[in-house]
N, CA, C and O of each residue as an XYZ file, in Angstrom:
384
protein
N       0.836     -1.167      0.076
C       0.036     -0.002      0.040
C       0.914      1.234     -0.006
O       1.878      1.346      0.752
N       0.580      2.170     -0.903
C       1.378      3.365     -1.011
C       0.857      4.449      0.010
O      -0.331      4.766      0.055
N       1.712      4.933      0.732
C       1.358      5.929      1.763
C       1.994      7.288      1.434
O       2.833      7.398      0.539
N       1.582      8.296      2.164
C       2.146      9.564      2.015
C       3.636      9.643      2.422
O       4.388     10.462      1.893
N       4.000      8.868      3.270
C       5.437      8.743      3.732
C       6.309      8.182      2.591
O       7.449      8.617      2.425
N       5.828      7.293      1.863
C       6.559      6.723      0.742
C       6.651      7.712     -0.379
O       7.656      7.735     -1.090
N       5.660      8.521     -0.567
C       5.685      9.518     -1.636
C       6.624     10.614     -1.300
O       7.416     11.037     -2.142
N       6.556     11.110     -0.037
C       7.391     12.224      0.376
C       8.849     11.916      0.767
O       9.687     12.811      0.879
N       9.108     10.647      0.964
C      10.441     10.312      1.479
C      11.579     10.767      0.521
O      12.584     11.260      1.033
N      11.501     10.641     -0.804
C      12.567     11.169     -1.594
C      12.760     12.723     -1.498
O      13.859     13.263     -1.623
N      11.570     13.399     -1.262
C      11.691     14.834     -1.085
C      12.375     15.260      0.164
O      13.126     16.234      0.195
N      12.089     14.474      1.248
C      12.572     14.805      2.557
C      14.063     14.479      2.687
O      14.719     15.010      3.584
N      14.622     13.621      1.817
C      16.038     13.272      1.846
C      16.930     14.319      1.222
O      18.151     14.212      1.331
N      16.374     15.330      0.570
C      17.174     16.381     -0.019
C      17.858     17.226      0.988
O      17.198     17.637      1.943
N      19.141     17.535      0.871
C      19.892     18.370      1.773
C      19.682     19.823      1.445
O      20.176     20.310      0.428
N      18.938     20.541      2.314
C      18.619     21.911      2.065
C      19.709     22.844      2.640
O      19.952     22.706      3.839
N      20.383     23.754      1.960
C      21.422     24.550      2.520
C      20.814     25.510      3.495
O      19.686     25.966      3.311
N      21.572     25.830      4.559
C      21.173     26.781      5.565
C      21.966     28.118      5.258
O      23.192     28.079      5.148
N      21.279     29.268      5.126
C      22.002     30.462      4.893
C      22.764     30.935      6.107
O      22.305     30.771      7.238
N      23.878     31.497      5.892
C      24.748     31.971      6.909
C      24.693     33.558      6.966
O      25.122     34.226      6.025
N      24.162     34.123      8.081
C      24.020     35.568      8.088
C      25.380     36.328      8.047
O      25.423     37.519      7.739
N      26.426     35.649      8.347
C      27.799     36.325      8.260
C      28.222     36.557      6.878
O      29.014     37.461      6.612
N      27.689     35.719      5.913
C      27.981     35.822      4.491
C      26.913     36.538      3.712
O      26.727     36.276      2.524
N      26.208     37.438      4.361
C      25.061     38.103      3.724
C      25.631     39.001      2.598
O      26.756     39.490      2.696
N      24.803     39.214      1.491
C      25.234     40.153      0.450
C      25.204     41.611      0.914
O      24.630     41.934      1.954
N      25.822     42.470      0.134
C      25.916     43.875      0.559
C      24.544     44.596      0.621
O      24.355     45.494      1.441
N      23.615     44.205     -0.229
C      22.330     44.836     -0.218
C      21.428     44.430      0.851
O      20.326     44.966      0.964
N      21.864     43.435      1.713
C      21.070     42.900      2.799
C      20.953     43.922      3.941
O      19.954     43.906      4.661
N      21.879     44.754      4.116
C      21.764     45.811      5.152
C      20.580     46.743      4.918
O      19.798     47.034      5.822
N      20.479     47.195      3.685
C      19.322     48.082      3.274
C      18.020     47.381      3.402
O      17.015     47.935      3.847
N      18.065     46.122      2.993
C      16.803     45.314      3.009
C      16.335     45.060      4.413
O      15.141     45.150      4.698
N      17.267     44.741      5.306
C      16.879     44.549      6.729
C      16.457     45.819      7.363
O      15.571     45.778      8.217
N      17.009     46.954      7.027
C      16.584     48.255      7.536
C      15.152     48.506      7.124
O      14.321     48.927      7.929
N      14.873     48.242      5.864
C      13.501     48.442      5.312
C      12.502     47.456      6.034
O      11.376     47.848      6.342
N      12.914     46.219      6.291
C      12.015     45.331      7.003
C      11.773     45.818      8.422
O      10.677     45.648      8.956
N      12.793     46.429      9.045
C      12.702     46.899     10.385
C      11.672     48.109     10.380
O      10.773     48.144     11.220
N      11.806     49.012      9.503
C      10.851     50.077      9.381
C       9.385     49.588      9.140
O       8.451     50.059      9.789
N       9.229     48.686      8.244
C       7.853     48.112      7.929
C       7.340     47.400      9.182
O       6.146     47.518      9.454
N       8.152     46.658      9.981
C       7.610     45.926     11.080
C       7.226     46.987     12.199
O       6.204     46.804     12.861
N       7.986     48.028     12.404
C       7.589     49.067     13.360
C       6.342     49.792     12.858
O       5.506     50.138     13.693
N       6.157     50.038     11.631
C       4.920     50.622     11.184
C       3.711     49.654     11.389
O       2.642     50.071     11.834
N       3.904     48.422     11.068
C       2.863     47.458     11.247
C       2.472     47.328     12.702
O       1.287     47.281     13.031
N       3.457     47.270     13.571
C       3.079     47.183     15.027
C       2.431     48.434     15.511
O       1.598     48.349     16.415
N       2.736     49.581     14.993
C       2.087     50.854     15.305
C       0.642     50.810     14.863
O      -0.240     51.258     15.596
N       0.379     50.281     13.678
C      -0.963     50.136     13.196
C      -1.767     49.180     14.060
O      -2.966     49.372     14.263
N      -1.086     48.124     14.582
C      -1.798     47.212     15.521
C      -2.161     47.852     16.828
O      -3.243     47.641     17.377
N      -1.252     48.624     17.304
C      -1.593     49.341     18.556
C      -2.705     50.358     18.338
O      -3.558     50.536     19.208
N      -2.707     50.992     17.250
C      -3.821     51.948     16.870
C      -5.117     51.173     16.744
O      -6.172     51.625     17.190
N      -5.029     50.015     16.138
C      -6.225     49.238     15.954
C      -6.826     48.693     17.307
O      -8.043     48.635     17.478
N      -5.975     48.324     18.191
C      -6.379     47.890     19.552
C      -7.089     49.138     20.263
O      -8.166     48.995     20.842
N      -6.474     50.278     20.192
C      -7.047     51.486     20.827
C      -8.436     51.837     20.228
O      -9.388     52.118     20.956
N      -8.512     51.812     18.930
C      -9.805     52.095     18.230
C     -10.813     51.131     18.623
O     -11.946     51.515     18.916
N     -10.455     49.786     18.655
C     -11.440     48.740     18.975
C     -11.927     48.865     20.365
O     -13.101     48.637     20.658
N     -10.974     49.250     21.279
C     -11.392     49.439     22.709
C     -12.293     50.638     22.857
O     -13.268     50.571     23.607
N     -12.017     51.720     22.186
C     -12.907     52.850     22.270
C     -14.279     52.582     21.655
O     -15.307     53.038     22.157
N     -14.266     51.801     20.512
C     -15.634     51.530     19.958
C     -16.392     50.584     20.904
O     -17.617     50.675     20.994
N     -15.690     49.671     21.618
C     -16.371     48.838     22.503
C     -16.907     49.587     23.751
O     -17.947     49.232     24.306
N     -16.199     50.581     24.150
C     -16.636     51.423     25.290
C     -17.883     52.270     24.899
O     -18.798     52.451     25.701
N     -17.887     52.755     23.703
C     -19.024     53.522     23.213
C     -20.251     52.687     22.958
O     -21.379     53.142     23.147
N     -20.028     51.458     22.526
C     -21.139     50.555     22.148
C     -21.664     49.791     23.305
O     -22.701     49.143     23.165
N     -21.005     49.813     24.488
C     -21.451     48.979     25.637
C     -22.824     49.419     26.151
O     -23.529     48.592     26.729
N     -23.227     50.632     25.978
C     -24.528     51.021     26.502
C     -25.633     50.658     25.503
O     -26.802     50.586     25.883
N     -25.284     50.431     24.248
C     -26.234     50.053     23.243
C     -26.428     48.523     23.067
O     -27.308     48.064     22.340
N     -25.560     47.764     23.771
C     -25.574     46.330     23.643
C     -24.953     45.735     22.369
O     -25.297     44.630     21.949
N     -24.067     46.470     21.792
C     -23.381     46.063     20.578
C     -21.929     45.578     20.872
O     -21.099     45.587     19.963
N     -21.626     45.176     22.063
C     -20.282     44.840     22.435
C     -19.747     43.638     21.718
O     -18.551     43.582     21.432
N     -20.595     42.655     21.410
C     -20.149     41.434     20.775
C     -19.574     41.633     19.346
O     -18.661     40.909     18.951
N     -20.086     42.576     18.596
C     -19.573     42.860     17.266
C     -18.176     43.469     17.407
O     -17.281     43.139     16.629
N     -17.976     44.362     18.398
C     -16.685     44.968     18.548
C     -15.698     44.036     19.158
O     -14.498     44.199     18.937
N     -16.140     43.045     19.928
C     -15.277     42.002     20.525
C     -14.660     41.176     19.437
O     -13.482     40.822     19.485
N     -15.474     40.874     18.455
C     -15.047     40.131     17.292
C     -13.997     40.894     16.510
O     -12.990     40.313     16.104
N     -14.206     42.164     16.292
C     -13.224     43.000     15.655
C     -11.922     43.116     16.357
O     -10.836     43.135     15.778
N     -12.109     43.200     17.732
C     -10.884     43.234     18.602
C     -10.072     41.890     18.467
O      -8.842     41.878     18.479
N     -10.804     40.824     18.346
C     -10.179     39.451     18.199
C      -9.357     39.412     16.977
O      -8.238     38.899     17.004
N      -9.890     39.964     15.830
C      -9.159     39.965     14.554
C      -7.884     40.869     14.708
O      -6.798     40.525     14.240
N      -8.064     41.975     15.349
C      -6.917     42.923     15.482
C      -5.805     42.215     16.336
O      -4.621     42.303     16.007
N      -6.206     41.529     17.414
C      -5.216     40.883     18.222
C      -4.542     39.677     17.493
O      -3.381     39.361     17.753
N      -5.264     39.046     16.620
C      -4.699     38.027     15.860
C      -3.615     38.581     14.833
O      -2.571     37.973     14.595
N      -3.948     39.734     14.279
C      -2.953     40.411     13.473
C      -1.707     40.756     14.229
O      -0.595     40.614     13.720
N      -1.892     41.216     15.460
C      -0.778     41.585     16.317
C       0.046     40.360     16.581
O       1.272     40.456     16.536
N      -0.520     39.240     16.847
C       0.186     37.962     17.070
C       0.995     37.551     15.854
O       2.163     37.181     15.970
N       0.377     37.617     14.705
C       1.071     37.158     13.474
C       2.234     38.135     13.194
O       3.341     37.689     12.891
N       1.999     39.461     13.291
C       3.139     40.451     13.075
C       4.213     40.329     14.082
O       5.395     40.369     13.739
N       3.840     40.178     15.340
C       4.794     40.069     16.391
C       5.653     38.807     16.382
O       6.806     38.809     16.816
N       5.077     37.773     15.894
C       5.746     36.502     15.929
C       6.453     36.178     14.573
O       7.136     35.160     14.454
N       6.282     37.024     13.606
C       6.790     36.655     12.252
C       8.304     36.579     12.212
O       8.827     35.670     11.568
N       9.048     37.476     12.859
C      10.471     37.304     12.929
C      10.914     36.053     13.657
O      11.864     35.409     13.212
N      10.262     35.667     14.778
C      10.589     34.487     15.465
C      10.312     33.234     14.675
O      11.049     32.252     14.758
N       9.201     33.278     13.880
C       8.843     32.074     13.073
C       9.964     31.894     12.014
O      10.458     30.783     11.824
N      10.356     32.978     11.337
C      11.355     32.913     10.245
C      12.691     32.522     10.787
O      13.409     31.785     10.111
N      13.110     32.990     12.043
C      14.335     32.627     12.591
C      14.318     31.125     13.022
O      15.338     30.446     12.910
N      13.214     30.639     13.488
C      13.112     29.215     13.849
C      13.215     28.371     12.604
O      13.808     27.293     12.628
N      12.636     28.856     11.503
C      12.656     28.039     10.290
C      14.112     28.034      9.677
O      14.497     27.037      9.066
N      14.891     29.094      9.830
C      16.224     29.182      9.320
C      17.168     28.375     10.180
O      18.198     27.937      9.667
N      16.897     28.149     11.438
C      17.734     27.419     12.361
C      17.451     25.900     12.272
O      18.302     25.097     12.654
N      16.297     25.514     11.784
C      15.898     24.123     11.763
C      16.690     23.338     10.724
O      16.482     22.135     10.568
Protein backbone atom coordinates (compact mmCIF):
# COMPACT_ATOMS: atom_id res chain seq x y z
CA UNK A 1 0.00 0.00 0.00
CA UNK A 2 1.40 3.39 -1.03
CA UNK A 3 1.32 5.93 1.78
CA UNK A 4 2.15 9.61 2.00
CA UNK A 5 5.44 8.79 3.73
CA UNK A 6 6.54 6.69 0.75
CA UNK A 7 5.69 9.50 -1.64
CA UNK A 8 7.39 12.26 0.37
CA UNK A 9 10.46 10.30 1.47
CA UNK A 10 12.57 11.20 -1.61
CA UNK A 11 11.71 14.87 -1.11
CA UNK A 12 12.62 14.81 2.57
CA UNK A 13 16.03 13.28 1.87
CA UNK A 14 17.19 16.37 -0.05
CA UNK A 15 19.86 18.36 1.79
CA UNK A 16 18.62 21.95 2.04
CA UNK A 17 21.39 24.54 2.52
CA UNK A 18 21.18 26.81 5.55
CA UNK A 19 21.99 30.47 4.87
CA UNK A 20 24.75 32.00 6.95
CA UNK A 21 24.04 35.58 8.14
CA UNK A 22 27.79 36.31 8.27
CA UNK A 23 28.00 35.84 4.50
CA UNK A 24 25.09 38.14 3.70
CA UNK A 25 25.25 40.15 0.46
CA UNK A 26 25.92 43.90 0.51
CA UNK A 27 22.31 44.84 -0.27
CA UNK A 28 21.08 42.90 2.80
CA UNK A 29 21.74 45.81 5.17
CA UNK A 30 19.35 48.10 3.31
CA UNK A 31 16.79 45.32 3.00
CA UNK A 32 16.89 44.53 6.72
CA UNK A 33 16.58 48.25 7.52
CA UNK A 34 13.48 48.42 5.32
CA UNK A 35 12.04 45.33 7.03
CA UNK A 36 12.69 46.94 10.40
CA UNK A 37 10.79 50.09 9.39
CA UNK A 38 7.89 48.07 7.97
CA UNK A 39 7.63 45.95 11.11
CA UNK A 40 7.60 49.05 13.35
CA UNK A 41 4.92 50.62 11.16
CA UNK A 42 2.82 47.43 11.25
CA UNK A 43 3.10 47.18 15.03
CA UNK A 44 2.10 50.84 15.32
CA UNK A 45 -0.98 50.15 13.20
CA UNK A 46 -1.78 47.19 15.48
CA UNK A 47 -1.58 49.37 18.58
CA UNK A 48 -3.80 51.94 16.91
CA UNK A 49 -6.27 49.17 15.97
CA UNK A 50 -6.44 47.94 19.56
CA UNK A 51 -7.05 51.48 20.82
CA UNK A 52 -9.78 52.13 18.24
CA UNK A 53 -11.44 48.77 18.95
CA UNK A 54 -11.37 49.43 22.69
CA UNK A 55 -12.88 52.88 22.22
CA UNK A 56 -15.61 51.49 19.96
CA UNK A 57 -16.38 48.80 22.55
CA UNK A 58 -16.63 51.41 25.28
CA UNK A 59 -19.02 53.54 23.25
CA UNK A 60 -21.15 50.57 22.16
CA UNK A 61 -21.43 49.00 25.61
CA UNK A 62 -24.51 51.05 26.46
CA UNK A 63 -26.27 50.06 23.25
CA UNK A 64 -25.62 46.31 23.64
CA UNK A 65 -23.41 45.99 20.57
CA UNK A 66 -20.30 44.84 22.42
CA UNK A 67 -20.17 41.42 20.74
CA UNK A 68 -19.55 42.86 17.29
CA UNK A 69 -16.69 44.97 18.55
CA UNK A 70 -15.25 42.06 20.53
CA UNK A 71 -15.03 40.10 17.27
CA UNK A 72 -13.24 43.02 15.62
CA UNK A 73 -10.85 43.23 18.56
CA UNK A 74 -10.16 39.50 18.22
CA UNK A 75 -9.14 39.99 14.56
CA UNK A 76 -6.90 42.92 15.51
CA UNK A 77 -5.23 40.86 18.22
CA UNK A 78 -4.69 37.97 15.80
CA UNK A 79 -2.97 40.41 13.46
CA UNK A 80 -0.78 41.58 16.33
CA UNK A 81 0.19 37.99 17.10
CA UNK A 82 1.08 37.22 13.49
CA UNK A 83 3.11 40.41 13.04
CA UNK A 84 4.83 40.10 16.40
CA UNK A 85 5.79 36.48 15.92
CA UNK A 86 6.80 36.71 12.26
CA UNK A 87 10.49 37.29 12.89
CA UNK A 88 10.59 34.50 15.46
CA UNK A 89 8.89 32.08 13.07
CA UNK A 90 11.34 32.90 10.26
CA UNK A 91 14.33 32.63 12.62
CA UNK A 92 13.14 29.23 13.84
CA UNK A 93 12.68 28.07 10.26
CA UNK A 94 16.21 29.15 9.33
CA UNK A 95 17.77 27.41 12.33
CA UNK A 96 15.90 24.14 11.77
